[in-house]
C-alpha atoms as one frame of an Amber mdcrd trajectory, in Angstrom:
protein
   0.275   0.677   8.920   2.164   3.966   9.105   5.255   2.129  10.322   5.090
  -0.191   7.320   4.635   2.751   4.957   7.696   4.501   6.344   9.713   1.340
   5.745   8.922   1.686   2.050   9.999   5.310   1.673  13.460   4.458   0.372
  11.765   2.489  -2.416  10.097   5.691  -3.539  13.538   7.281  -3.648  14.607
   4.545  -6.068  11.812   5.499  -8.445   9.283   2.915  -7.185   6.164   4.622
  -5.756   4.521   2.901  -2.803   0.946   3.021  -4.092  -0.558   1.281  -1.059
   0.720   1.190   2.498   0.573  -2.615   2.600   2.024  -3.340  -0.839   5.342
  -5.133  -1.289   5.471  -4.496  -5.053   3.936  -2.456  -7.808   1.862  -4.385
 -10.356   3.737  -6.548 -12.855   2.494  -8.004 -16.144   2.612 -11.568 -17.489
   0.594 -13.374 -20.154   0.572 -16.502 -22.287  -1.761 -14.790 -24.778  -0.500
 -11.182 -24.807  -2.531 -10.066 -27.846  -5.923 -10.559 -26.150  -5.273 -11.062
 -22.421  -3.041  -9.620 -19.703  -2.507 -10.708 -16.088  -1.865  -7.899 -13.613
  -0.089  -9.306 -10.516   1.069  -7.629  -7.319   2.226  -8.656  -3.831   0.750
  -7.473  -0.528   1.288  -7.943   3.188  -2.432  -8.558   3.758  -5.008 -10.242
   1.568  -7.524  -7.459   2.215 -11.281  -7.710   1.813 -11.148  -7.293  -1.935
  -9.137  -6.107  -4.918  -9.648  -5.463  -8.586  -8.134  -3.751 -11.606  -9.861
  -0.952 -13.478  -8.802  -0.660 -17.117  -9.745   0.709 -20.495  -8.555   2.424
 -23.655  -9.175   5.944 -22.343  -8.483   7.934 -19.175 -11.929   7.059 -17.850
 -10.954   3.347 -17.837 -14.507   1.958 -17.613 -13.888  -1.784 -17.249 -13.186
  -3.850 -14.156 -11.601  -7.261 -13.458 -11.663  -8.884 -10.035  -8.268  -9.867
  -8.610  -8.034 -13.381  -7.197  -5.942 -13.848  -4.076  -3.229 -16.443  -3.465
  -0.855 -16.863  -0.561   2.758 -17.113  -1.690   4.338 -19.842   0.432   8.005
 -20.149   1.309   9.281 -16.566   1.540  11.097 -15.877   4.813  12.602 -13.023
   6.773  15.918 -13.294   8.617  16.059 -15.062  11.972  18.015 -12.080  13.302
  18.307  -8.480  12.102  21.975  -9.087  11.252  21.653 -12.377   9.384  19.858
 -15.560   8.367  20.044 -18.990   9.913  21.630 -21.292   7.284  18.710 -23.721
   7.659  15.773 -22.096   5.829  13.071 -23.475   8.118  14.655 -21.723  11.122
  13.880 -18.313   9.624  10.346 -16.906  10.113   8.000 -17.306   7.176   6.667
 -14.015   5.843   2.998 -13.650   4.995   2.808 -12.616   1.348  -0.405 -12.430
  -0.634  -0.542 -12.245  -4.399  -3.392 -10.587  -6.246  -3.926 -11.468  -9.908
  -6.490  -9.863 -12.187  -6.893 -11.282 -15.687  -7.891  -8.651 -18.211  -9.719
 -10.474 -21.004 -11.249  -9.572 -24.338  -8.483  -7.117 -25.246  -7.819  -5.867
 -28.765  -4.464  -6.756 -30.348  -1.955  -3.935 -30.783  -3.919  -1.595 -28.516
  -2.825   0.584 -25.600  -4.711   0.126 -22.339  -4.568   2.123 -19.129  -5.072
   0.405 -15.786  -4.855   0.808 -12.027  -5.096  -1.541  -9.086  -7.662  -1.066
  -6.322  -7.393  -2.698  -2.885  -9.877  -2.703  -0.014  -8.236  -3.294   3.366
  -9.695  -2.535   6.768 -12.636  -0.844   5.112 -10.369   1.588   3.268 -10.147
   1.646  -0.524  -6.736   2.465  -2.014  -6.260   3.181  -5.700  -2.866   2.745
  -7.309  -1.327   4.974  -9.976  -2.556   4.655 -13.534  -0.135   2.685 -15.715
  -0.450   1.522 -19.290   0.508  -1.397 -21.511   0.134  -2.313 -25.162  -1.186
  -5.701 -26.234   0.815  -7.725 -28.753   0.049  -7.096 -32.408  -1.404  -9.774
 -34.634   0.996 -11.684 -36.866   2.096  -9.411 -39.673   1.076  -6.374 -37.638
   3.020  -3.418 -36.320   6.735  -3.707 -35.417   7.859  -4.284 -31.821  10.995
  -4.379 -29.670  12.117  -6.413 -26.690  15.064  -6.470 -24.297  17.135  -9.308
 -22.836  18.007  -9.364 -19.138  19.135 -11.978 -16.607  21.224 -12.636 -13.507
  20.493  -9.471 -11.512  21.215 -11.091  -8.121  21.708  -7.754  -6.347  24.936
  -7.194  -8.296  26.578  -3.794  -8.637  25.234  -1.345 -11.205  22.031  -3.294
 -11.809  19.919  -0.214 -11.073  21.692   1.800 -13.771  21.682  -1.066 -16.272
  18.025  -1.979 -15.780  17.016   1.685 -15.874  18.713   1.999 -19.259  16.882
  -1.138 -20.418  13.620   0.476 -19.347  14.342   3.481 -21.571  14.666   1.448
 -24.779  10.973   1.744 -25.710  10.605  -2.049 -25.504   7.327  -3.954 -25.644
   8.374  -6.887 -23.444  11.269  -8.463 -21.540  12.912 -11.860 -21.987  14.563
 -12.800 -18.691  17.029 -15.715 -18.736  16.910 -16.726 -15.051  18.723 -16.020
 -11.762  16.566 -13.296 -10.223  18.212 -13.242  -6.800  20.704 -15.375  -4.871
  18.462 -17.301  -2.459  14.768 -17.366  -3.393  13.326 -17.899   0.090  14.994
 -14.688   1.336  12.109 -12.264   0.873  14.348  -9.204   1.266  16.166 -10.118
  -1.955  12.873  -9.759  -3.864  11.500  -6.585  -2.245  12.218  -4.425   0.829
  11.142  -6.076   4.094  11.248  -4.094   7.313  13.639  -5.628   9.871  14.935
  -8.359   7.559  18.635  -8.596   6.820  20.124  -7.634   3.499  23.789  -6.862
   2.941  24.355  -3.084   3.072  25.809  -3.005  -0.438  22.729  -4.860  -1.771
  20.106  -2.691  -0.128  17.969  -0.989  -2.753  18.928  -3.598  -5.355  16.079
  -6.012  -4.587  14.770  -7.650  -7.770  11.414  -5.883  -7.842  13.023  -2.592
  -6.810  15.367  -2.786  -9.802  12.739  -4.054 -12.226  10.038  -1.529 -11.288
  12.027   1.700 -11.541  10.212   4.611 -13.136  12.722   7.454 -12.738  14.064
   9.094 -15.912  11.263   7.648 -18.009  12.027   3.957 -17.435   9.112   1.661
 -18.311   9.549  -1.833 -16.949   7.341  -4.456 -15.282   4.361  -2.138 -14.715
   4.265  -1.314 -18.439   5.565  -4.321 -20.357   5.118  -8.078 -19.789   7.987
 -10.346 -18.843   8.688 -13.825 -20.234  11.147 -15.487 -17.821  12.746 -18.893
 -17.439  14.181 -20.400 -14.222  17.893 -20.510 -13.439  19.889 -22.394 -10.827
  19.208 -19.645  -8.262  15.470 -20.320  -8.570  15.808 -23.708  -6.829  14.013
 -23.159  -3.513  16.696 -24.751  -1.337  20.103 -23.655  -2.613  21.781 -26.243
  -0.385  21.067 -28.912  -3.012  23.902 -27.440  -5.054  26.586 -27.784  -2.377
  25.429 -30.569  -0.023  25.759 -33.987  -1.658  23.334 -35.636   0.763  20.612
 -33.060   0.142  21.328 -33.312  -3.578  20.071 -36.902  -3.483  16.731 -35.851
  -1.932  14.320 -35.240  -4.818  11.795 -33.580  -2.476  14.308 -30.725  -2.032
  14.386 -30.013  -5.765  11.523 -27.556  -6.224  10.863 -24.216  -7.934   7.843
 -23.201  -5.866   8.671 -19.561  -5.087   9.610 -18.690  -8.663   6.544 -20.462
 -10.060   4.184 -18.835  -7.571   5.490 -15.363  -8.391   4.885 -16.017 -12.105
   1.784 -18.147 -11.559  -0.110 -17.317 -14.799   2.778 -18.694 -16.876   2.693
 -22.014 -15.004  -1.012 -22.814 -14.525  -0.325 -26.396 -13.398   1.938 -25.173
 -10.549   3.938 -28.412 -10.596   6.856 -27.210  -8.488   8.885 -30.406  -8.132
  11.078 -32.427 -10.455   8.972 -33.979 -13.174   6.652 -30.975 -13.244   6.036
 -28.694 -16.197   8.541 -25.864 -15.836   8.344 -24.663 -19.445   5.879 -22.823
 -21.683   5.524 -21.006 -24.994   3.671 -17.905 -26.188   3.199 -15.941 -29.400
   3.927 -12.222 -29.591   3.064 -10.868 -33.032   5.359 -12.604 -35.531   7.500
 -14.133 -32.779   7.078 -17.534 -31.126   8.686 -17.480 -27.647   9.775 -20.725
 -25.956  10.882 -20.737 -22.308  12.789 -23.815 -21.086  13.938 -25.121 -17.716
  17.616 -25.808 -18.239  20.184 -25.316 -15.496  22.643 -26.990 -13.160  25.299
 -25.925 -10.681  28.923 -25.057 -11.379  30.936 -28.205 -12.161  34.081 -28.867
 -10.203  36.637 -31.691  -9.906  35.057 -35.132 -10.027  32.534 -34.560  -7.268
  29.491 -34.841  -9.499  27.710 -38.037  -8.568  24.303 -38.976 -10.060  21.600
 -36.545  -8.994  24.148 -33.897  -8.194  23.781 -31.523 -11.121  20.931 -31.498
 -13.602  17.571 -30.201 -12.356  15.229 -30.896 -15.290  16.051 -33.636 -17.763
  16.783 -32.823 -21.415  17.546 -36.336 -22.656  15.910 -37.244 -25.988  12.842
 -38.925 -24.452  12.390 -36.548 -21.513   9.006 -34.809 -21.105  10.567 -31.388
 -21.711  12.274 -32.390 -24.973   9.182 -34.232 -26.249   7.111 -31.125 -25.479
   9.715 -28.885 -27.135   9.723 -30.836 -30.385   5.939 -30.902 -30.543   5.778
 -27.176 -29.793   8.345 -26.296 -32.471   6.690 -28.612 -34.974   3.304 -26.911
 -34.554   4.358 -23.257 -34.350   3.074 -20.935 -37.064   4.912 -17.679 -36.291
   7.418 -16.225 -38.758  10.230 -16.121 -36.181  11.145 -18.327 -33.206  13.125
 -17.433 -30.077  14.151 -19.719 -27.185  15.100 -18.441 -23.730  16.968 -20.773
 -21.347  19.317 -20.183 -18.448  22.157 -22.583 -19.243  24.436 -21.633 -22.108
  24.168 -23.540 -25.377  27.707 -22.436 -26.117  30.182 -20.678 -23.916  33.859
 -19.876 -23.942  34.645 -21.188 -20.504  35.490 -24.268 -18.478  31.892 -25.022
 -17.456  30.876 -26.358 -20.860  33.550 -29.039 -20.734  31.447 -31.039 -18.290
  28.574 -32.414 -20.417  24.997 -31.397 -19.705  23.614 -34.859 -18.970  23.191
 -37.345 -16.144  26.533 -38.555 -14.786  27.345 -42.058 -13.583  29.849 -43.130
 -10.969  33.287 -43.994 -12.288  33.796 -47.653 -11.277  37.246 -47.104  -9.838
  36.335 -44.195  -7.549  32.980 -43.240  -5.957  33.970 -39.562  -6.114  34.508
 -39.404  -9.867  31.733 -39.130 -12.444  31.571 -40.065 -16.149  29.163 -38.802
 -18.809  28.509 -41.600 -21.305  25.539 -39.771 -22.861  27.565 -36.705 -23.808
  26.272 -33.136 -23.848  22.494 -32.952 -24.395  22.592 -29.227 -25.174  24.804
 -29.902 -28.174  23.528 -33.354 -29.175  19.796 -33.048 -28.415  18.665 -29.406
 -28.334  20.902 -27.990 -31.092  19.600 -30.404 -33.780  16.007 -29.527 -32.826
  16.740 -25.813 -33.081  18.248 -26.308 -36.528  15.543 -28.692 -37.746  12.629
 -26.433 -36.809  14.089 -23.087 -37.818  14.751 -21.475 -34.441  16.253 -18.056
 -35.161  17.839 -17.315 -31.804  18.521 -18.819 -28.390  19.507 -16.575 -25.512
  20.808 -17.595 -22.117  22.553 -16.300 -19.004  24.532 -17.764 -16.101  28.082
 -16.596 -16.914  27.329 -12.851 -16.775  29.052 -12.127 -20.097  28.237 -10.760
 -23.544  28.999 -13.073 -26.432  27.238 -14.445 -29.477  27.645 -17.247 -31.988
  26.042 -18.145 -35.330  25.933 -21.864 -36.112  23.934 -23.394 -38.957  21.587
 -20.433 -39.087  20.866 -20.256 -35.334  22.065 -17.289 -33.250  23.215 -18.212
 -29.729  23.394 -15.149 -27.499  24.427 -14.546 -23.924  23.611 -10.951 -23.058
  23.976 -10.985 -19.303  26.723  -8.486 -18.514  24.813  -7.122 -15.570  27.257
  -6.482 -12.726  30.155  -8.923 -12.798  31.319 -11.794 -14.980  32.857 -15.181
 -14.455  35.133 -15.186 -17.487  38.842 -15.804 -17.246  41.215 -14.454 -19.875
  42.475 -17.936 -20.735  39.161 -19.813 -20.605  38.937 -22.434 -23.378  36.605
 -22.390 -26.343  33.477 -24.520 -26.381  34.381 -28.190 -26.891  32.953 -27.982
 -30.434  35.701 -25.520 -31.315  33.283 -22.689 -32.089  34.550 -19.245 -31.140
  32.223 -16.323 -30.412  31.718 -13.852 -33.245  31.672 -11.041 -30.697  32.780
 -11.134 -27.069  32.648  -8.047 -24.847  32.769  -8.612 -21.113  34.421  -5.463
 -19.776  31.306  -3.310 -19.398  27.587  -3.641 -18.702  25.204  -3.834 -21.614
  21.613  -4.247 -22.741  20.590  -6.100 -25.901  17.596  -4.636 -27.754  15.896
  -6.769 -30.432  13.632  -5.271 -33.113  11.059  -7.160 -35.184   9.881  -5.272
 -38.271   8.622  -5.921 -41.779  12.312  -6.185 -42.760  13.045  -9.022 -40.342
  14.644  -9.301 -36.891  17.791  -7.452 -35.816  19.603  -6.565 -32.586  21.706
  -3.810 -31.056  23.848  -4.128 -27.944  23.904  -0.876 -25.980  26.659  -0.019
 -23.515  25.274   0.606 -20.026  28.355   1.526 -17.943  31.570   3.530 -18.235
  34.041   1.217 -16.473  36.993   3.451 -17.255  38.065   2.296 -20.702  36.460
   5.146 -22.652  36.187   3.061 -25.835  32.415   3.348 -26.203  30.253   5.853
 -24.350  27.286   4.874 -22.217  24.210   4.590 -24.401  26.162   3.899 -27.585
  25.738   0.732 -29.666  28.825  -1.503 -29.622  27.414  -4.496 -31.523  24.638
  -4.704 -34.119  23.594  -7.675 -36.230  20.770  -9.182 -38.274  19.151 -12.196
 -36.644  16.654 -13.147 -39.343  16.075 -11.222 -42.582  12.606 -11.380 -44.066
  12.620 -14.138 -46.689
C-alpha cells in the first residue's frame, strides 16, 4: 500500500491530493437531474469492503449515501515499462473499481459539502471535504459554465484547464476526445509502472481535470456534461485498419460510458446503443450527441469506414433528438457534439454520411446522401430554437451565426489542425471570429438578461496582442425576449 501511495506523490504536486492510498482519482460529479440529485463517482484499485459519501448543507454533513461498486472493464497497463503492444489484448488488464454514490432529495440552488469514505482491509479512510451547488430552478439564480474538449495530453493543458477552473463556473460542457487511446489507463490517471511518454507525464485526463492549486475548482466541485469523440472508440485501430473497420463488434464506447455511467444508464456500448442524453440546468436544456468519425483522406473511405453513430433522418439518434427538442420546456437550448457543424478546413468537404463504393474503383467512395450535419441536424436546430451548438475535434477557436443558431468550436487546448489556406465550409459561411494562435477558455453566462459568452486567453505564445486572462472575444448568444 505504501508503494502505491508513493507512486501518487507527483499527483499531489500537480494540485491533486491523494485522499486514499488506493485511489486512482478524486471524486467527480455527474447528474442527469442536477437540481435535485448528484452522483459522486471515483476510481479505486480495490473494491474495498464498503464505501459511502457523507454530505449535508453544513460542516457537520449529517447525511449518508452508500456507494455502489462497479468494475471498470477494458483499461490496460503497458506490456512493457517502455511501451505498449499495438494489439490491445496483449497488454495486461488493470483492475479498476468505480464507486458511485447517488445523493438524492437535494434542494435546488443549494450548496452541499461532501466527502467520500472507503473501508479497505478493515481501515476507514475519509477523503477531503469538497462542495458543489445544485442547479437552480428555471427562472432562478444566474449561473456560468465553461467549454472544454480535446485534452489528449497536449501541451499547456494543465495551465489552460487550471484557468478554466478559476472562472467560477457551475458546470463543464466537454466536447469529446479525453485522451488518445482509451484502453491505456495511464492516459486517464497515473499508473505505477505503466508507460506514458515523458512529455505527457502529469497531463493525464483526471490529473488535469482535478487540479486544485491556485483556487481551481473542477470535477470535484462542478458536474461535467460530456459527449464522446472519435478518441473514445475503445479500439482505435478501427480508424486506420480497413478490415477492422468492417467489424461492427469492434465499434464500442465501453470505457467512456463506464467512466460516466450515470449519464448512460442503459450502458449500451456498441453501435446501435444509446450514446446520447439530455438534462436541464436551470433555464438551460443541454443535449449531448454522439457524432464523430475519423479524418477523411483520399478516396479510401469505403462503407463502414467512417461514421460511428448514424445521423440519417430516420436514425434512432435523430428521432430521439427531434422528440427531445420538441418536448423541451427550458428557456434556452444548448447542444454539445464532437464533430463540427461548420469548420473552415478540408475535413468538412467530405460529407458526414454513409459512403458507397464508386462503381469504377473499389477504393473510391461517393456520398449520394450529402452531409447530414448540414441537411439533417441544422434544420432541426433552427426549427426547435436551439441557441448554440459547440463542438471540438479541430483544436481551434471559431464561431458562426446562421439563422439564429450559434455554432462554436472552443477547443484551442494545446495544438490545432488548421492550415492558413484551408477552405471555407462548403456552404460558403465564414467564421465571424477565428483565433487559433493561442489557448483559450470560453465562459458562458446565463442571467435574467439572457445568455452571453466571453473567450479568455489562456497562454502567451509570444505575440503579446492580448495578455493571459484577458477577454479577446465576447458576444450575446440569446437575449431575453
